[in-house]
C-alpha positions as CSV (number, residue, x, y, z in Angstrom):
1,M,0.0,0.0,0.0
2,I,2.7,2.5,1.0
3,K,4.7,1.6,-2.1
4,E,1.7,2.5,-4.3
5,I,1.3,5.9,-2.5
6,N,5.0,6.6,-3.1
7,K,4.7,5.5,-6.8
8,N,1.7,7.7,-7.5
9,L,3.4,10.8,-6.0
10,F,6.2,10.6,-8.6
11,T,4.1,10.0,-11.8
12,E,3.5,13.6,-12.9
13,K,5.8,14.7,-15.6
14,P,7.2,18.2,-15.7
15,T,6.6,20.2,-18.9
16,E,8.0,23.7,-18.1
17,T,11.6,24.8,-17.9
18,F,13.3,23.7,-14.6
19,Y,15.3,26.5,-12.9
20,H,17.9,25.9,-10.2
21,Y,18.9,29.0,-8.2
22,T,22.5,29.3,-7.2
23,T,25.5,31.7,-6.9
24,L,28.2,32.6,-9.4
25,G,30.4,30.1,-7.6
26,G,27.8,27.5,-7.7
27,L,27.2,28.1,-11.4
28,M,30.9,27.5,-12.1
29,G,30.9,24.4,-10.0
30,I,27.9,22.9,-11.8
31,V,29.1,23.9,-15.4
32,E,32.6,22.6,-14.9
33,S,31.9,19.5,-13.0
34,K,28.7,18.8,-15.0
35,M,27.2,17.8,-11.7
36,L,24.7,19.0,-9.1
37,R,25.1,18.5,-5.5
38,A,22.0,16.7,-4.1
39,S,21.9,17.3,-0.4
40,D,20.8,14.8,2.3
41,I,17.2,15.9,2.9
42,R,17.8,16.1,6.6
43,Y,20.2,19.0,6.0
44,M,18.0,20.9,3.5
45,N,16.8,24.3,4.9
46,D,18.3,23.6,8.3
47,S,16.5,20.2,8.6
48,T,13.0,21.7,8.8
49,E,12.1,19.9,5.6
50,L,11.8,16.3,7.1
51,K,10.7,17.6,10.5
52,H,7.6,19.1,8.9
53,S,6.5,15.5,7.6
54,I,7.3,14.0,11.0
55,A,5.2,16.6,12.8
56,L,2.2,15.8,10.5
57,L,2.6,12.1,11.1
58,K,2.7,12.6,14.9
59,E,-0.4,14.9,14.7
60,E,-2.2,12.1,12.9
61,I,-0.9,9.4,15.3
62,N,-2.1,11.5,18.4
63,R,-5.5,12.1,16.8
64,R,-6.1,8.4,16.4
65,I,-4.9,7.5,19.9
66,E,-7.2,10.2,21.4
67,S,-10.2,8.9,19.2
68,G,-9.7,5.3,20.7
69,N,-7.6,3.5,18.2
70,E,-7.6,-0.3,18.8
71,N,-3.8,-0.5,18.9
72,P,-2.4,2.6,20.7
73,Q,0.8,0.9,21.7
74,L,1.7,0.3,18.0
75,L,1.0,4.0,17.3
76,N,3.0,5.2,20.2
77,Q,6.0,3.1,19.3
78,F,5.7,4.4,15.7
79,S,5.8,8.0,17.1
80,L,8.9,7.2,19.1
81,W,10.5,5.4,16.2
82,L,10.0,8.5,14.0
83,S,11.7,10.7,16.5
84,H,14.8,8.5,16.4
85,R,15.0,7.8,12.8
86,V,14.7,11.5,11.8
87,V,18.4,11.7,12.7
88,N,19.7,8.1,12.5
89,G,17.9,6.5,9.5
90,P,19.2,5.8,6.0
91,M,20.1,8.7,3.7
92,L,18.0,10.3,0.9
93,F,19.4,13.0,-1.3
94,G,17.5,15.6,-3.2
95,A,17.9,18.8,-5.2
96,S,15.5,21.6,-5.9
97,F,14.1,23.0,-9.1
98,R,11.4,25.6,-9.8
99,T,9.3,26.4,-12.8
100,N,9.6,30.2,-12.1
101,G,13.2,31.3,-12.7
102,N,12.7,34.9,-11.6
103,L,11.4,34.9,-8.1
104,L,12.2,37.8,-5.8
105,S,12.2,35.6,-2.7
106,Q,14.8,33.4,-4.3
107,W,17.0,36.3,-5.4
108,R,16.9,37.6,-1.9
109,G,18.3,34.2,-0.8
110,Y,21.0,34.0,-3.4
111,S,21.9,37.3,-4.8
112,T,24.2,38.7,-2.2
113,H,26.2,41.6,-4.0
114,G,24.7,40.6,-7.3
115,K,25.8,37.1,-7.4
116,G,22.5,35.3,-8.1
117,I,22.0,33.0,-11.0
118,S,19.0,30.9,-12.1
119,L,20.0,28.0,-14.4
120,G,17.2,26.8,-16.6
121,F,17.0,23.2,-17.9
122,N,14.8,21.3,-20.3
123,P,12.7,19.1,-18.0
124,R,13.1,16.2,-20.5
125,Y,16.8,16.5,-20.1
126,I,16.5,16.4,-16.3
127,A,14.1,13.4,-16.6
128,M,16.6,11.5,-18.7
129,C,19.5,12.2,-16.3
130,A,17.2,11.2,-13.3
131,S,16.2,7.9,-14.9
132,F,19.8,7.1,-15.8
133,H,20.9,7.5,-12.1
134,G,17.8,6.0,-10.5
135,F,16.4,9.3,-9.2
136,K,12.7,10.2,-9.1
137,I,11.1,13.5,-10.0
138,G,8.3,14.7,-7.7
139,K,6.3,17.9,-7.5
140,C,6.2,19.3,-3.9
141,I,2.9,19.2,-2.0
142,Y,2.0,22.4,-0.1
143,D,-1.8,22.1,0.5
144,P,-2.5,21.3,4.2
145,Q,-5.6,19.2,3.4
146,T,-3.8,17.1,0.8
147,Q,-0.9,16.6,3.1
148,R,-3.3,15.4,6.0
149,Q,-5.0,12.9,3.6
150,L,-1.6,11.6,2.5
151,V,-0.3,11.2,6.0
152,G,-3.5,9.5,7.0
153,Q,-2.9,7.0,4.1
154,V,0.7,6.4,5.3
155,V,-0.5,5.6,8.9
156,D,-3.2,3.4,7.6
157,A,-0.6,1.5,5.6
158,V,1.6,1.0,8.8
159,E,-1.4,-0.3,10.8
160,S,-2.5,-2.6,7.9
161,L,1.1,-3.9,7.5
162,A,1.4,-4.6,11.2
163,K,-1.8,-6.6,11.3
164,S,-1.2,-8.6,8.1
165,S,2.4,-9.4,9.0
166,C,1.8,-10.6,12.5
167,G,-1.7,-12.1,12.2
168,G,-2.8,-10.1,15.2
169,S,-0.6,-12.1,17.6
170,R,2.6,-10.0,18.0
171,T,1.7,-6.4,17.8
172,E,2.8,-5.9,21.4
173,S,6.3,-6.8,20.8
174,K,8.5,-3.6,20.4
175,D,11.1,-5.5,18.4
176,Y,8.5,-6.8,16.0
177,Q,7.0,-3.3,15.7
178,S,10.5,-1.9,14.7
179,E,10.7,-4.6,12.0
180,V,7.4,-3.4,10.6
181,F,8.4,0.3,10.6
182,E,11.7,-0.5,8.9
183,K,9.8,-2.1,6.1
184,V,8.1,1.3,5.2
185,E,11.1,3.4,6.1
186,G,12.5,4.0,2.5
187,D,9.1,4.7,1.1
188,L,8.2,7.0,4.0
189,L,11.5,8.9,3.6
190,T,10.8,9.4,-0.1
191,I,7.3,10.6,0.4
192,S,8.6,13.1,3.1
193,A,11.0,14.6,0.6
194,I,8.2,16.4,-1.2
195,L,6.0,17.5,1.6
196,K,6.7,21.1,2.3
197,H,5.4,23.7,4.7
198,P,2.5,25.7,3.1
199,S,4.4,29.0,3.7
200,F,6.7,28.0,0.9
201,Q,4.0,27.5,-1.7
202,E,5.1,30.5,-3.8
203,E,8.2,28.5,-4.8
204,Q,6.2,25.7,-6.6
205,E,9.2,23.4,-6.2
206,W,9.9,20.2,-7.9
207,R,12.6,17.8,-6.5
208,I,14.8,15.2,-7.8
209,V,15.2,12.5,-5.2
210,S,17.8,9.7,-5.0
211,P,17.3,6.1,-4.2
212,V,17.4,5.4,-0.5
213,I,21.0,4.8,0.6
214,P,21.4,2.7,3.7
215,S,24.8,3.8,4.7
216,S,27.9,5.6,3.3
217,D,29.7,2.4,2.9
218,G,30.2,1.7,-0.8
219,Y,28.5,4.9,-2.0
220,P,30.2,8.1,-3.2
221,I,28.9,10.3,-0.4
222,Q,30.8,13.7,-0.3
223,F,30.6,16.7,2.1
224,R,30.4,20.4,1.7
225,E,30.5,23.3,4.1
226,G,27.0,24.5,5.3
227,L,26.0,27.4,7.3
228,S,26.6,25.7,10.6
229,M,27.7,22.1,9.9
230,L,29.0,19.8,7.2
231,V,26.3,18.7,4.8
232,P,26.5,15.3,3.1
233,F,25.7,15.3,-0.6
234,Y,25.5,12.9,-3.6
235,A,26.6,14.2,-7.0
236,F,23.8,14.1,-9.6
237,D,25.6,13.6,-12.9
238,F,24.3,15.6,-15.9
239,T,26.4,13.7,-18.5
240,R,24.6,10.3,-18.2
241,G,28.0,8.6,-18.1
242,D,29.6,10.5,-21.0
243,S,32.2,12.8,-19.6
244,R,32.7,14.6,-23.0
245,Q,29.1,15.8,-22.9
246,A,28.7,19.5,-22.0
247,L,26.1,20.8,-19.6
248,E,22.8,21.4,-21.6
249,L,21.2,24.7,-20.5
250,Q,17.8,25.9,-21.8
251,H,17.8,29.4,-20.4
252,V,19.6,31.4,-17.7
253,Y,18.4,34.4,-15.5
254,I,20.9,36.8,-14.0
255,G,19.8,38.1,-10.6
256,P,19.7,41.7,-9.4
257,T,23.0,43.4,-9.9
258,S,24.3,47.0,-10.4
259,N,26.3,45.9,-13.5
260,S,23.8,43.9,-15.5
261,E,25.4,44.6,-19.0
262,L,28.9,43.5,-17.9
263,S,27.5,40.6,-15.9
264,M,25.5,39.3,-18.9
265,K,28.6,39.7,-21.2
266,S,30.9,37.9,-19.0
267,L,28.4,35.1,-18.3
268,S,27.8,34.6,-22.0
269,R,31.5,34.3,-22.7
270,Y,31.9,31.9,-19.8
271,L,29.2,29.5,-21.0
272,D,30.4,29.7,-24.6
273,V,33.9,28.6,-23.5
274,H,32.4,25.6,-21.8
275,G,30.0,24.6,-24.6
276,S,26.9,25.4,-22.5
277,T,25.4,28.3,-24.4
278,P,21.7,28.4,-23.3
279,K,19.3,27.6,-26.2
280,D,16.9,30.4,-25.1
281,G,19.6,32.8,-24.1
282,I,20.4,34.8,-21.1
283,T,17.9,37.2,-19.5
284,Y,18.4,39.9,-16.8
285,C,15.8,39.6,-14.1
286,Q,14.8,43.4,-14.4
287,I,14.4,43.6,-10.6
288,P,15.9,46.8,-9.3
289,Y,19.2,46.3,-7.4
290,R,19.6,47.7,-4.0
291,Q,23.0,47.9,-2.5
292,K,23.1,46.8,1.2
């Protein structure tokens, strides 16, 4: 049941240009490595991403217990297990795209001293790269009612799995309950990757999401410096295995800057040198620049 929920959330196909906001330094890293750093979702936006999903699940669990659920111990153990696994579970990596490449809120986040860039990709190109590397593409869900319905289905799935797996005879066993929860862990983590707080709805974000990675052993996990800690990341390769292939760009926006003409000229030359000239050109955002 939970696998079907997971599958359905990643069936919608994007049709509009995918934009990834970054800095000038980030642009150079992406173009020259032809890779995008997909971060562990626990570290995205100071870890609030996954915590939002955990909070929704716990609200649903508490509602069911208060309404007289027939197996409160199972639900209580599920709630405790969620608290532990939010930090210690397997890894899942994601990267963000938006269909609006010229959002003021995003420029405010990335355009310090005129360094904001929005890289536009053909969504079919991203889909091919994702398929090649086993990633999924999902549209983030912001609507509170939809999120509550989805979370309710997830808890239904956990209860159903517990009953069917134990035949009603072992639901009191904490060890057995943990075994049940671990069976849904990967799907639960993947679903959580696209549940976002409603206050971010303006962003209309899409995410590429990696396969679930049980540990760093045997996987090319790397680290970058974050705002307050090291952030694990997994490199999303744009070349699909062909290192000779240049990064394919559809369009690029330059964020607010006091030197728009010079900035556009140098960026154009840089992309030409690396064989990544955007098919639809480079556009200045036209948002007035304010020096801080």
